[in-house]
N, CA, C and O atoms as CSV, one atom per row, in Angstrom:
chain,resi,resn,atom,element,x,y,z
A,1,UNK,N,N,-21.135,-108.620,195.399
A,1,UNK,CA,C,-21.990,-109.631,196.178
A,1,UNK,C,C,-21.263,-110.252,197.211
A,1,UNK,O,O,-20.276,-110.940,196.951
A,2,UNK,N,N,-21.728,-110.040,198.543
A,2,UNK,CA,C,-21.095,-110.842,199.552
A,2,UNK,C,C,-21.388,-112.284,199.406
A,2,UNK,O,O,-22.456,-112.689,198.947
A,3,UNK,N,N,-20.385,-113.089,199.818
A,3,UNK,CA,C,-20.547,-114.529,199.970
A,3,UNK,C,C,-20.451,-115.267,198.534
A,3,UNK,O,O,-20.681,-116.476,198.503
A,4,UNK,N,N,-20.113,-114.568,197.320
A,4,UNK,CA,C,-19.811,-115.164,196.132
A,4,UNK,C,C,-18.362,-115.381,195.849
A,4,UNK,O,O,-17.565,-114.448,195.951
A,5,UNK,N,N,-18.003,-116.560,195.504
A,5,UNK,CA,C,-16.565,-117.206,195.271
A,5,UNK,C,C,-16.443,-116.989,193.642
A,5,UNK,O,O,-17.014,-117.768,192.879
A,6,UNK,N,N,-15.784,-116.055,193.235
A,6,UNK,CA,C,-15.738,-116.091,191.767
A,6,UNK,C,C,-14.155,-116.363,191.077
A,6,UNK,O,O,-13.287,-115.491,191.029
A,7,UNK,N,N,-14.013,-117.614,190.618
A,7,UNK,CA,C,-12.786,-117.831,190.137
A,7,UNK,C,C,-13.140,-118.220,188.592
A,7,UNK,O,O,-13.985,-119.018,188.185
A,8,UNK,N,N,-12.136,-117.320,187.784
A,8,UNK,CA,C,-12.434,-117.262,186.447
A,8,UNK,C,C,-10.983,-118.010,185.648
A,8,UNK,O,O,-10.059,-118.473,186.316
A,9,UNK,N,N,-10.997,-118.015,184.483
A,9,UNK,CA,C,-9.665,-118.462,183.856
A,9,UNK,C,C,-8.597,-117.537,183.882
A,9,UNK,O,O,-7.481,-117.830,183.453
A,10,UNK,N,N,-8.933,-116.221,184.457
A,10,UNK,CA,C,-7.881,-115.076,184.335
A,10,UNK,C,C,-7.256,-115.221,185.842
A,10,UNK,O,O,-6.138,-114.723,185.980
A,11,UNK,N,N,-7.798,-115.793,186.893
A,11,UNK,CA,C,-7.245,-115.962,188.155
A,11,UNK,C,C,-6.102,-116.886,188.299
A,11,UNK,O,O,-6.138,-118.063,187.943
A,12,UNK,N,N,-5.082,-116.298,188.841
A,12,UNK,CA,C,-3.833,-117.072,189.037
A,12,UNK,C,C,-4.150,-118.244,189.896
A,12,UNK,O,O,-5.135,-118.368,190.624
A,13,UNK,N,N,-3.123,-119.134,189.699
A,13,UNK,CA,C,-3.324,-120.560,190.456
A,13,UNK,C,C,-3.356,-120.359,191.867
A,13,UNK,O,O,-4.231,-120.770,192.629
A,14,UNK,N,N,-2.056,-119.511,192.246
A,14,UNK,CA,C,-1.951,-119.476,193.836
A,14,UNK,C,C,-3.298,-118.885,194.431
A,14,UNK,O,O,-3.876,-119.362,195.407
A,15,UNK,N,N,-3.685,-117.866,193.760
A,15,UNK,CA,C,-4.759,-117.037,194.133
A,15,UNK,C,C,-6.040,-117.743,194.264
A,15,UNK,O,O,-6.787,-117.496,195.211
A,16,UNK,N,N,-6.366,-118.702,193.264
A,16,UNK,CA,C,-7.288,-119.706,193.286
A,16,UNK,C,C,-7.231,-120.399,194.690
A,16,UNK,O,O,-8.089,-120.217,195.554
A,17,UNK,N,N,-6.071,-121.264,194.842
A,17,UNK,CA,C,-5.939,-122.059,195.836
A,17,UNK,C,C,-6.208,-121.383,197.266
A,17,UNK,O,O,-6.774,-121.945,198.204
A,18,UNK,N,N,-5.707,-120.087,197.264
A,18,UNK,CA,C,-5.987,-119.293,198.327
A,18,UNK,C,C,-7.401,-119.279,198.722
A,18,UNK,O,O,-7.727,-119.694,199.834
A,19,UNK,N,N,-8.259,-118.828,197.885
A,19,UNK,CA,C,-9.616,-118.595,197.825
A,19,UNK,C,C,-10.270,-119.923,198.169
A,19,UNK,O,O,-11.070,-120.013,199.100
A,20,UNK,N,N,-9.916,-120.965,197.395
A,20,UNK,CA,C,-10.511,-122.336,197.779
A,20,UNK,C,C,-10.044,-122.909,199.187
A,20,UNK,O,O,-10.754,-123.712,199.793
A,21,UNK,N,N,-8.947,-122.514,199.633
A,21,UNK,CA,C,-8.556,-122.836,200.987
A,21,UNK,C,C,-9.427,-122.183,202.020
A,21,UNK,O,O,-9.600,-122.758,203.095
A,22,UNK,N,N,-9.943,-121.118,201.792
A,22,UNK,CA,C,-10.804,-120.487,202.859
A,22,UNK,C,C,-12.168,-120.910,202.931
A,22,UNK,O,O,-12.979,-120.421,203.717
A,23,UNK,N,N,-12.427,-121.844,202.086
A,23,UNK,CA,C,-13.836,-122.499,202.157
A,23,UNK,C,C,-14.082,-123.253,203.276
A,23,UNK,O,O,-13.195,-124.076,203.500
A,24,UNK,N,N,-15.084,-123.242,204.127
A,24,UNK,CA,C,-15.142,-124.110,205.314
A,24,UNK,C,C,-16.258,-125.076,205.147
A,24,UNK,O,O,-17.276,-124.659,204.596
A,25,UNK,N,N,-16.202,-126.400,205.577
A,25,UNK,CA,C,-17.222,-127.183,205.231
A,25,UNK,C,C,-18.584,-126.850,205.868
A,25,UNK,O,O,-18.517,-126.398,207.011
A,26,UNK,N,N,-19.725,-126.984,205.366
A,26,UNK,CA,C,-20.930,-126.495,206.128
A,26,UNK,C,C,-21.291,-125.136,206.026
A,26,UNK,O,O,-22.297,-124.711,206.594
A,27,UNK,N,N,-20.475,-124.349,205.280
A,27,UNK,CA,C,-20.707,-122.893,204.979
A,27,UNK,C,C,-21.600,-122.530,203.898
A,27,UNK,O,O,-21.779,-121.340,203.638
A,28,UNK,N,N,-22.158,-123.419,203.267
A,28,UNK,CA,C,-23.067,-123.196,202.145
A,28,UNK,C,C,-22.199,-123.011,200.933
A,28,UNK,O,O,-22.824,-122.692,199.922
A,29,UNK,N,N,-20.854,-123.143,200.802
A,29,UNK,CA,C,-20.093,-123.056,199.658
A,29,UNK,C,C,-20.027,-124.436,198.701
A,29,UNK,O,O,-19.419,-124.526,197.634
A,30,UNK,N,N,-20.752,-125.406,199.310
A,30,UNK,CA,C,-20.384,-126.625,198.585
A,30,UNK,C,C,-21.129,-126.749,197.084
A,30,UNK,O,O,-20.730,-127.633,196.325
A,31,UNK,N,N,-22.180,-125.882,196.678
A,31,UNK,CA,C,-22.530,-125.685,195.522
A,31,UNK,C,C,-21.776,-125.075,194.621
A,31,UNK,O,O,-21.914,-125.267,193.413
A,32,UNK,N,N,-20.757,-124.146,195.223
A,32,UNK,CA,C,-20.006,-123.351,194.243
A,32,UNK,C,C,-18.598,-123.932,194.007
A,32,UNK,O,O,-18.063,-123.835,192.902
A,33,UNK,N,N,-18.019,-124.518,195.023
A,33,UNK,CA,C,-16.814,-125.307,194.940
A,33,UNK,C,C,-16.647,-126.743,195.336
A,33,UNK,O,O,-16.547,-127.100,196.509
A,34,UNK,N,N,-16.624,-127.489,194.385
A,34,UNK,CA,C,-16.465,-128.939,194.764
A,34,UNK,C,C,-15.010,-129.313,195.374
A,34,UNK,O,O,-13.993,-128.650,195.172
A,35,UNK,N,N,-15.086,-130.425,196.111
A,35,UNK,CA,C,-13.818,-131.027,196.500
A,35,UNK,C,C,-12.914,-131.291,195.327
A,35,UNK,O,O,-11.738,-130.931,195.374
A,36,UNK,N,N,-13.350,-131.829,194.409
A,36,UNK,CA,C,-12.567,-132.335,193.439
A,36,UNK,C,C,-11.937,-131.172,192.523
A,36,UNK,O,O,-10.971,-131.424,191.803
A,37,UNK,N,N,-12.481,-129.964,192.569
A,37,UNK,CA,C,-11.828,-128.692,191.933
A,37,UNK,C,C,-10.712,-128.402,193.120
A,37,UNK,O,O,-9.514,-128.362,192.841
A,38,UNK,N,N,-11.137,-128.228,194.295
A,38,UNK,CA,C,-9.832,-128.007,195.166
A,38,UNK,C,C,-8.825,-128.989,194.938
A,38,UNK,O,O,-7.768,-128.516,194.521
A,39,UNK,N,N,-8.858,-130.251,195.098
A,39,UNK,CA,C,-7.723,-131.122,194.927
A,39,UNK,C,C,-7.210,-131.098,193.550
A,39,UNK,O,O,-6.061,-131.525,193.447
A,40,UNK,N,N,-7.750,-130.722,192.518
A,40,UNK,CA,C,-7.224,-130.756,191.165
A,40,UNK,C,C,-6.270,-129.390,191.094
A,40,UNK,O,O,-5.278,-129.367,190.365
A,41,UNK,N,N,-6.636,-128.327,191.867
A,41,UNK,CA,C,-6.065,-126.975,191.986
A,41,UNK,C,C,-4.616,-127.299,192.709
A,41,UNK,O,O,-3.495,-127.092,192.245
A,42,UNK,N,N,-4.962,-127.847,193.934
A,42,UNK,CA,C,-3.822,-128.345,194.910
A,42,UNK,C,C,-2.785,-129.226,193.933
A,42,UNK,O,O,-1.582,-128.967,193.968
A,43,UNK,N,N,-3.239,-130.141,193.174
A,43,UNK,CA,C,-2.391,-131.092,192.432
A,43,UNK,C,C,-1.432,-130.165,191.421
A,43,UNK,O,O,-0.209,-130.280,191.341
A,44,UNK,N,N,-2.137,-129.358,190.778
A,44,UNK,CA,C,-1.592,-128.478,189.666
A,44,UNK,C,C,-0.539,-127.473,190.365
A,44,UNK,O,O,0.413,-127.035,189.720
A,45,UNK,N,N,-0.733,-127.167,191.566
A,45,UNK,CA,C,0.336,-126.395,192.374
A,45,UNK,C,C,1.460,-127.199,192.828
A,45,UNK,O,O,2.578,-126.701,192.967
A,46,UNK,N,N,1.189,-128.519,193.082
A,46,UNK,CA,C,2.298,-129.364,193.544
A,46,UNK,C,C,3.312,-129.730,192.384
A,46,UNK,O,O,4.512,-129.955,192.543
A,47,UNK,N,N,2.595,-129.750,191.152
A,47,UNK,CA,C,3.456,-130.064,189.934
A,47,UNK,C,C,4.284,-128.630,189.594
A,47,UNK,O,O,5.427,-128.617,189.137
A,48,UNK,N,N,3.570,-127.549,189.873
A,48,UNK,CA,C,4.476,-126.254,189.490
A,48,UNK,C,C,5.533,-126.279,190.526
A,48,UNK,O,O,6.699,-126.205,190.139
A,49,UNK,N,N,5.313,-126.361,191.622
A,49,UNK,CA,C,6.109,-126.200,192.777
A,49,UNK,C,C,7.412,-127.216,192.505
A,49,UNK,O,O,8.568,-126.810,192.621
A,50,UNK,N,N,7.142,-128.311,192.206
A,50,UNK,CA,C,8.098,-129.425,192.106
A,50,UNK,C,C,8.961,-129.166,190.918
A,50,UNK,O,O,10.177,-129.351,190.938
A,51,UNK,N,N,8.287,-128.724,189.864
A,51,UNK,CA,C,9.003,-128.220,188.611
A,51,UNK,C,C,9.803,-127.133,188.797
A,51,UNK,O,O,10.900,-127.200,188.245
A,52,UNK,N,N,9.544,-126.097,189.457
A,52,UNK,CA,C,10.247,-124.973,189.766
A,52,UNK,C,C,11.602,-125.161,190.762
A,52,UNK,O,O,12.643,-124.506,190.704
A,53,UNK,N,N,11.306,-126.125,191.579
A,53,UNK,CA,C,12.074,-126.590,192.618
A,53,UNK,C,C,13.395,-127.516,191.446
A,53,UNK,O,O,14.611,-127.333,191.406
A,54,UNK,N,N,12.834,-128.151,190.912
A,54,UNK,CA,C,13.883,-129.238,189.886
A,54,UNK,C,C,14.885,-128.095,189.056
A,54,UNK,O,O,16.115,-128.078,189.071
A,55,UNK,N,N,14.122,-127.310,188.455
A,55,UNK,CA,C,14.906,-126.145,187.723
A,55,UNK,C,C,15.957,-125.476,188.572
A,55,UNK,O,O,17.127,-125.281,188.239
A,56,UNK,N,N,15.372,-125.143,189.736
A,56,UNK,CA,C,16.282,-124.437,190.423
A,56,UNK,C,C,17.406,-125.027,190.872
A,56,UNK,O,O,18.429,-124.348,190.952
A,57,UNK,N,N,17.409,-126.379,191.237
A,57,UNK,CA,C,18.382,-127.186,191.434
A,57,UNK,C,C,19.378,-127.694,190.454
A,57,UNK,O,O,20.546,-128.010,190.683
A,58,UNK,N,N,18.638,-127.728,189.157
A,58,UNK,CA,C,19.497,-127.922,187.929
A,58,UNK,C,C,20.238,-126.876,187.619
A,58,UNK,O,O,21.340,-127.032,187.093
A,59,UNK,N,N,19.691,-125.553,187.929
A,59,UNK,CA,C,20.513,-124.325,187.751
A,59,UNK,C,C,21.791,-124.083,188.651
A,59,UNK,O,O,22.768,-123.419,188.306
A,60,UNK,N,N,21.635,-124.685,189.778
A,60,UNK,CA,C,22.593,-124.326,191.029
A,60,UNK,C,C,23.625,-125.549,190.969
A,60,UNK,O,O,24.816,-125.350,191.210
A,61,UNK,N,N,23.187,-126.688,190.675
A,61,UNK,CA,C,24.290,-127.718,190.877
A,61,UNK,C,C,24.217,-128.561,189.258
A,61,UNK,O,O,23.195,-128.946,188.692
A,62,UNK,N,N,25.461,-128.666,188.837
A,62,UNK,CA,C,25.796,-129.199,187.545
A,62,UNK,C,C,25.234,-130.640,187.754
A,62,UNK,O,O,24.348,-130.908,186.942
A,63,UNK,N,N,25.484,-131.486,188.507
A,63,UNK,CA,C,25.599,-132.890,188.545
A,63,UNK,C,C,24.031,-133.382,188.784
A,63,UNK,O,O,23.753,-134.576,188.893
A,64,UNK,N,N,23.224,-132.525,188.838
A,64,UNK,CA,C,21.567,-133.049,189.154
A,64,UNK,C,C,21.197,-133.528,187.813
A,64,UNK,O,O,20.457,-134.504,187.945
A,65,UNK,N,N,21.414,-133.234,186.536
A,65,UNK,CA,C,21.226,-133.873,185.296
A,65,UNK,C,C,19.665,-133.097,184.704
A,65,UNK,O,O,19.025,-132.231,185.302
A,66,UNK,N,N,19.371,-133.661,183.501
A,66,UNK,CA,C,18.237,-132.860,182.779
A,66,UNK,C,C,17.657,-134.061,182.112
A,66,UNK,O,O,17.944,-135.188,182.517
A,67,UNK,N,N,16.838,-133.864,181.087
A,67,UNK,CA,C,15.978,-134.747,180.463
A,67,UNK,C,C,16.953,-135.544,179.443
A,67,UNK,O,O,16.841,-136.725,179.115
A,68,UNK,N,N,17.969,-134.586,179.006
A,68,UNK,CA,C,18.926,-135.281,178.007
A,68,UNK,C,C,20.380,-135.767,178.604
A,68,UNK,O,O,21.316,-135.857,177.809
A,69,UNK,N,N,20.532,-136.004,179.647
A,69,UNK,CA,C,21.627,-136.696,180.234
A,69,UNK,C,C,21.835,-137.974,179.881
A,69,UNK,O,O,20.895,-138.765,179.963
A,70,UNK,N,N,22.873,-138.320,179.510
A,70,UNK,CA,C,23.272,-139.840,179.072
A,70,UNK,C,C,23.527,-140.487,180.229
A,70,UNK,O,O,23.492,-139.887,181.303
A,71,UNK,N,N,23.828,-141.861,180.129
A,71,UNK,CA,C,24.094,-142.740,181.264
A,71,UNK,C,C,25.404,-142.502,181.693
A,71,UNK,O,O,25.649,-142.509,182.899
A,72,UNK,N,N,26.497,-142.240,180.654
A,72,UNK,CA,C,27.769,-141.999,180.655
A,72,UNK,C,C,28.046,-140.708,181.639
A,72,UNK,O,O,28.864,-140.692,182.559
A,73,UNK,N,N,27.143,-139.586,181.222
A,73,UNK,CA,C,27.297,-138.318,182.059
A,73,UNK,C,C,26.894,-138.298,183.282
A,73,UNK,O,O,27.408,-137.554,184.118
A,74,UNK,N,N,25.772,-139.240,183.585
A,74,UNK,CA,C,25.342,-139.186,184.900
A,74,UNK,C,C,26.287,-140.227,185.724
A,74,UNK,O,O,26.381,-140.053,186.939
A,75,UNK,N,N,26.931,-141.216,185.160
A,75,UNK,CA,C,28.069,-142.085,185.980
A,75,UNK,C,C,29.347,-141.126,186.390
A,75,UNK,O,O,29.865,-141.021,187.502
A,76,UNK,N,N,29.719,-140.426,185.107
A,76,UNK,CA,C,30.834,-139.285,185.468
A,76,UNK,C,C,30.519,-138.723,186.509
A,76,UNK,O,O,31.234,-138.923,187.491
A,77,UNK,N,N,29.310,-137.810,186.630
A,77,UNK,CA,C,29.092,-137.091,187.910
A,77,UNK,C,C,29.170,-137.602,189.081
A,77,UNK,O,O,29.788,-137.084,190.012
A,78,UNK,N,N,28.393,-138.929,189.144
A,78,UNK,CA,C,28.412,-139.775,190.433
A,78,UNK,C,C,29.822,-140.046,190.866
A,78,UNK,O,O,30.062,-140.011,192.073
A,79,UNK,N,N,30.900,-140.347,189.905
A,79,UNK,CA,C,32.031,-140.981,190.214
A,79,UNK,C,C,32.811,-139.622,190.730
A,79,UNK,O,O,33.392,-139.601,191.815
A,80,UNK,N,N,32.769,-138.590,189.917
A,80,UNK,CA,C,33.456,-137.408,190.552
A,80,UNK,C,C,32.895,-136.778,191.692
A,80,UNK,O,O,33.686,-136.150,192.396
A,81,UNK,N,N,31.553,-136.813,192.070
A,81,UNK,CA,C,31.305,-136.533,193.602
A,81,UNK,C,C,31.777,-137.455,194.352
A,81,UNK,O,O,32.235,-136.986,195.394
A,82,UNK,N,N,31.876,-138.768,194.253
A,82,UNK,CA,C,32.407,-139.527,195.084
A,82,UNK,C,C,33.999,-139.275,195.382
A,82,UNK,O,O,34.513,-139.325,196.500
A,83,UNK,N,N,34.558,-139.043,194.359
A,83,UNK,CA,C,36.201,-138.825,194.629
A,83,UNK,C,C,36.191,-137.348,195.255
A,83,UNK,O,O,37.210,-137.083,195.892
A,84,UNK,N,N,35.400,-136.526,195.198
A,84,UNK,CA,C,35.554,-135.310,195.915
A,84,UNK,C,C,35.201,-135.450,197.202
A,84,UNK,O,O,35.822,-134.808,198.049
A,85,UNK,N,N,34.257,-136.219,197.539
A,85,UNK,CA,C,33.938,-136.435,199.088
A,85,UNK,C,C,34.984,-137.194,199.685
A,85,UNK,O,O,35.297,-136.929,200.846
A,86,UNK,N,N,35.722,-138.334,198.903
A,86,UNK,CA,C,36.636,-138.940,199.654
A,86,UNK,C,C,37.940,-138.125,200.031
A,86,UNK,O,O,38.603,-138.429,201.023
A,87,UNK,N,N,38.286,-137.045,199.169
A,87,UNK,CA,C,39.076,-136.383,199.493
A,87,UNK,C,C,38.828,-135.124,200.181
A,87,UNK,O,O,39.782,-134.375,200.390
A,88,UNK,N,N,37.491,-134.762,200.608
A,88,UNK,CA,C,37.168,-133.948,201.366
A,88,UNK,C,C,37.177,-134.367,202.760
A,88,UNK,O,O,37.398,-133.536,203.640
A,89,UNK,N,N,36.931,-135.713,203.058
A,89,UNK,CA,C,36.706,-136.155,204.407
A,89,UNK,C,C,37.933,-136.836,204.775
A,89,UNK,O,O,38.108,-137.946,204.273
A,90,UNK,N,N,38.934,-136.311,205.668
A,90,UNK,CA,C,40.271,-136.436,206.082
A,90,UNK,C,C,40.427,-137.878,206.514
A,90,UNK,O,O,41.342,-138.569,206.066
A,91,UNK,N,N,39.448,-138.384,207.469
A,91,UNK,CA,C,39.645,-139.648,207.955
A,91,UNK,C,C,39.427,-140.789,206.907
A,91,UNK,O,O,40.089,-141.826,206.972
A,92,UNK,N,N,38.556,-140.593,206.012
A,92,UNK,CA,C,38.252,-141.501,204.943
A,92,UNK,C,C,39.529,-141.687,203.965
A,92,UNK,O,O,39.820,-142.761,203.438
A,93,UNK,N,N,40.255,-140.462,203.801
A,93,UNK,CA,C,41.435,-140.463,203.096
A,93,UNK,C,C,42.598,-141.356,203.782
A,93,UNK,O,O,43.304,-142.197,203.225
A,94,UNK,N,N,42.609,-140.969,205.083
A,94,UNK,CA,C,43.570,-142.076,205.958
A,94,UNK,C,C,43.271,-143.396,205.861
A,94,UNK,O,O,44.150,-144.257,205.818
A,95,UNK,N,N,41.993,-143.656,205.821
A,95,UNK,CA,C,41.429,-145.008,205.684
A,95,UNK,C,C,42.128,-145.872,204.319
A,95,UNK,O,O,42.693,-146.965,204.319
A,96,UNK,N,N,41.868,-144.983,203.250
A,96,UNK,CA,C,42.240,-145.515,202.022
A,96,UNK,C,C,43.980,-145.573,202.130
A,96,UNK,O,O,44.535,-146.652,201.919
A,97,UNK,N,N,44.548,-144.716,202.369
A,97,UNK,CA,C,46.069,-144.650,202.583
A,97,UNK,C,C,46.566,-145.946,203.174
A,97,UNK,O,O,47.433,-146.649,202.655
A,98,UNK,N,N,45.914,-146.209,204.352
A,98,UNK,CA,C,46.430,-147.395,205.229
A,98,UNK,C,C,45.909,-148.641,204.419
A,98,UNK,O,O,46.583,-149.671,204.372
A,99,UNK,N,N,44.674,-148.522,203.772
A,99,UNK,CA,C,44.193,-149.967,203.096
A,99,UNK,C,C,45.206,-150.135,201.960
A,99,UNK,O,O,45.563,-151.286,201.711
A,100,UNK,N,N,45.693,-149.161,201.268
A,100,UNK,CA,C,46.383,-149.168,200.153
A,100,UNK,C,C,48.021,-149.410,200.349
A,100,UNK,O,O,48.851,-149.622,199.465
A,101,UNK,N,N,48.203,-149.321,201.650
A,101,UNK,CA,C,49.953,-148.886,201.888
A,101,UNK,C,C,50.448,-147.928,201.112
A,101,UNK,O,O,51.558,-148.097,200.607
A,102,UNK,N,N,49.788,-146.866,200.899
A,102,UNK,CA,C,50.196,-145.662,200.103
A,102,UNK,C,C,50.353,-144.373,201.188
A,102,UNK,O,O,49.786,-144.379,202.281
A,103,UNK,N,N,51.194,-143.293,200.723
A,103,UNK,CA,C,51.026,-142.086,201.566
A,103,UNK,C,C,49.514,-141.267,201.130
A,103,UNK,O,O,48.895,-141.393,200.074
A,104,UNK,N,N,49.213,-140.517,202.161
A,104,UNK,CA,C,47.834,-139.601,201.964
A,104,UNK,C,C,48.013,-138.860,200.687
A,104,UNK,O,O,47.067,-138.769,199.905
A,105,UNK,N,N,49.282,-138.272,200.405
A,105,UNK,CA,C,49.459,-137.388,199.257
A,105,UNK,C,C,49.387,-138.368,197.822
A,105,UNK,O,O,48.863,-137.931,196.798
A,106,UNK,N,N,49.884,-139.507,197.890
A,106,UNK,CA,C,49.656,-140.494,196.672
A,106,UNK,C,C,48.094,-140.886,196.481
A,106,UNK,O,O,47.528,-140.946,195.390
A,107,UNK,N,N,47.527,-141.132,197.692
A,107,UNK,CA,C,45.966,-141.570,197.560
A,107,UNK,C,C,45.288,-140.284,196.928
A,107,UNK,O,O,44.519,-140.442,195.980
A,108,UNK,N,N,45.541,-139.053,197.407
A,108,UNK,CA,C,44.857,-137.935,196.967
A,108,UNK,C,C,45.151,-137.768,195.441
A,108,UNK,O,O,44.240,-137.633,194.624
A,109,UNK,N,N,46.602,-137.787,195.069
A,109,UNK,CA,C,46.989,-137.906,193.448
A,109,UNK,C,C,46.128,-138.828,192.758
A,109,UNK,O,O,45.588,-138.492,191.704
A,110,UNK,N,N,45.958,-139.961,193.267
A,110,UNK,CA,C,45.440,-141.026,192.363
A,110,UNK,C,C,43.840,-140.656,192.030
A,110,UNK,O,O,43.238,-140.719,190.958
A,111,UNK,N,N,43.385,-140.248,193.347
A,111,UNK,CA,C,41.957,-139.957,193.414
A,111,UNK,C,C,41.583,-138.723,192.259
A,111,UNK,O,O,40.548,-138.727,191.593
A,112,UNK,N,N,42.653,-137.677,192.175
A,112,UNK,CA,C,42.696,-136.663,191.108
A,112,UNK,C,C,42.854,-137.104,189.959
A,112,UNK,O,O,42.130,-136.684,189.056
A,113,UNK,N,N,43.810,-138.028,189.722
A,113,UNK,CA,C,44.106,-138.739,188.280
A,113,UNK,C,C,42.665,-139.436,187.720
A,113,UNK,O,O,42.281,-139.505,186.552
A,114,UNK,N,N,42.041,-139.899,188.870
A,114,UNK,CA,C,40.643,-140.992,188.360
A,114,UNK,C,C,39.568,-139.887,188.036
A,114,UNK,O,O,38.475,-140.191,187.557
A,115,UNK,N,N,39.862,-138.832,188.267
A,115,UNK,CA,C,38.626,-137.699,188.147
A,115,UNK,C,C,38.722,-137.216,186.523
A,115,UNK,O,O,37.784,-136.648,185.961
A,116,UNK,N,N,39.660,-137.448,186.042
A,116,UNK,CA,C,39.755,-136.875,184.554
A,116,UNK,C,C,38.759,-137.677,183.811
A,116,UNK,O,O,37.832,-137.041,183.311
A,117,UNK,N,N,38.785,-138.975,183.646
A,117,UNK,CA,C,37.905,-139.922,183.052
A,117,UNK,C,C,37.579,-141.175,183.869
A,117,UNK,O,O,38.068,-142.276,183.618
A,118,UNK,N,N,36.724,-140.933,184.857
A,118,UNK,CA,C,36.501,-141.928,185.816
A,118,UNK,C,C,35.682,-143.218,185.136
A,118,UNK,O,O,35.636,-144.318,185.688
A,119,UNK,N,N,35.132,-142.963,184.036
A,119,UNK,CA,C,34.402,-144.028,183.426
A,119,UNK,C,C,35.073,-144.336,181.986
A,119,UNK,O,O,34.414,-144.993,181.180
A,120,UNK,N,N,36.249,-143.921,181.673
A,120,UNK,CA,C,36.701,-144.075,180.332
A,120,UNK,C,C,36.060,-143.098,179.527
A,120,UNK,O,O,35.156,-142.353,179.906
A,121,UNK,N,N,36.665,-143.145,178.191
A,121,UNK,CA,C,36.053,-142.225,177.229
A,121,UNK,C,C,34.535,-142.330,176.918
A,121,UNK,O,O,33.883,-143.345,177.160
A,122,UNK,N,N,34.035,-141.225,176.373
A,122,UNK,CA,C,32.545,-141.402,176.156
A,122,UNK,C,C,32.001,-142.192,175.032
A,122,UNK,O,O,32.810,-142.432,174.136
A,123,UNK,N,N,30.868,-142.620,174.899
A,123,UNK,CA,C,30.565,-143.555,174.141
A,123,UNK,C,C,30.286,-142.696,172.816
A,123,UNK,O,O,29.939,-141.518,172.892
A,124,UNK,N,N,30.464,-143.376,171.575
A,124,UNK,CA,C,30.013,-142.636,170.411
A,124,UNK,C,C,28.484,-142.468,170.364
A,124,UNK,O,O,27.644,-143.327,170.634
A,125,UNK,N,N,28.316,-141.412,170.037
A,125,UNK,CA,C,26.777,-141.069,169.870
A,125,UNK,C,C,26.223,-141.678,168.528
A,125,UNK,O,O,26.839,-141.620,167.464
A,126,UNK,N,N,25.020,-142.255,168.691
A,126,UNK,CA,C,24.606,-142.743,167.177
A,126,UNK,C,C,24.180,-141.530,166.356
A,126,UNK,O,O,23.682,-140.560,166.927
A,127,UNK,N,N,24.347,-141.551,165.130
A,127,UNK,CA,C,24.158,-140.535,164.276
A,127,UNK,C,C,22.575,-140.410,164.027
A,127,UNK,O,O,21.944,-141.427,163.739
A,128,UNK,N,N,21.987,-139.275,164.128
A,128,UNK,CA,C,20.706,-139.066,163.812
A,128,UNK,C,C,20.401,-138.712,162.409
A,128,UNK,O,O,20.977,-137.761,161.881
A,129,UNK,N,N,19.391,-139.534,161.676
A,129,UNK,CA,C,19.180,-139.294,160.336
A,129,UNK,C,C,17.766,-138.699,160.094
A,129,UNK,O,O,17.401,-138.421,158.952
């Protein structure tokens, strides 16, 4: 049947949004597809893409964290990223060396030492009972 838009529960979400996006105002489709249904489908797609992007980032980069990341782990990752950035930027390393009146090699060594435990030892985890 020409002119009939059929979206069932078996239709995939991207296909449903593609169908809904082709609906033009004033084309007589208003009784079949409401604006609320289109907005709801678009919001679900946004949630899906944001979730998949977050999963991709977490698999690619270790420091992005996850739902069970503790405050200590987050801070350790943040400090280590900062120290790596300091060592990677030559001019910043020179600035630190001049400010501390140390050689560049000594500053680099000190930053590497700090990367071992930048926030101290991990806190004891409370026992779950």
